[in-house]
Phi, psi and omega in degrees: 000322180297323179298316179296318180297318182296326180283332183286327186298314179300324180295319178297316179299318180297318180296319180295319180294320182294330183296344182261013178292162185301316182299316179296316180299317181296312182297315182294328180291325179057219185279347186285318180082139176220161176304322180295318179294321179298317179295319179296317179296318180300315181294317181293323178294318176300320182296321189258002181301306185292316176305320179288324175300314179298322178299314181292319178300319181293341175285354178105005180282150176289164178305315182295315180294322179295321177296314180296318179300313184294317178295317180296321179299311182293325177300315180285327177301320181276312185295319182266003175053051177306326184296340180291344179268357183285148176244106185301331183286349186261000178159186185272157183298319182298323179292317178297317182294318180295319177297322178295319178295318178300316178298317180298314182297319183286319192253340189239334186296328179300330179286339186267345189294338179280349182290147178294136179300138181088358181272358181282144178288126182274087185275342181240126179275119180206145174283099187290329176295318178296323179299316181291324176297320177297318181294318179298324178294339181259012188295341179281349177285116184264017182289169178289164176305317180297318181293322178295319176303314180299318181295319180291325175299312183295314181296319179296321179297315179295324177297320179294320179296315179297321179295320178296318180292322177297318180297323178292339182241040188270351188257133170054226184296333181298324179294319179295317180295316181300310182298327180286330188251355187300331181289350178273355187299324182253021178137183182290135180279138174278125181128246185295140176269170175302321182295315180296320178292326177299317178296320180294324184261003184059043178232154174287161178299321179296320180294325177295317179299318179295318180297319178296316179301315181293321178296318179296319179298315181293322178300316179297320179297314180294324178297317178296321179298316180296315180297321183297339182294337190234022172240165190275339185207158178302328182294339182274350185298311182297320178299317180292323176298317178297320179293319177304312181297320180295324178292316181296320184273346185287000000 
């Protein structure tokens, strides 16, 4: 009996930790709103602004119209509390958000076209010129709007994970080691060997291998944390990770 109890406790702890993810907080808050839900919504909106902007641009909208559309969508998403209608058990946040944007484009944008340009409430802070530059750099991608959204979601998630890992290794020698070894996170780097990097960093070849192993482990942990924010249950994390990899490699 003691063995079974010991195994049960970590699972309970894991479930409790998962219950505080952004998607869970948003759903539980519903239409009432809480400071925690507001923060979760703000982060998720910042995360998905550019993927949705790219989606709208791929629909054939001009840069200015795409900016207005995306801002107007988020203003209504927050003001009308669209998230209160979401059912966490029915899917991932990115799927819900994309479906909400599709609904907005089909049913509501025609009502907004009479509004004076620049009259939309800027609820999301973003460098819109930078967004268009990013989109132009991706103009050779001939995928569908939905596929482009998925790719931007995946790339943005990996960028956030890398930024978190860089921040954790921002001090002193750790920053130098991180910058030298970051290209090993997704596989063997073409170019410098462990031995060559060891000489550059004043580390043994074995110490470099250990450092790479630890960075990869931490990267995987942070990646799981990010993915867990927008799925409905712990069981969906691995499925979402596999899908993320398929999008990146596709």
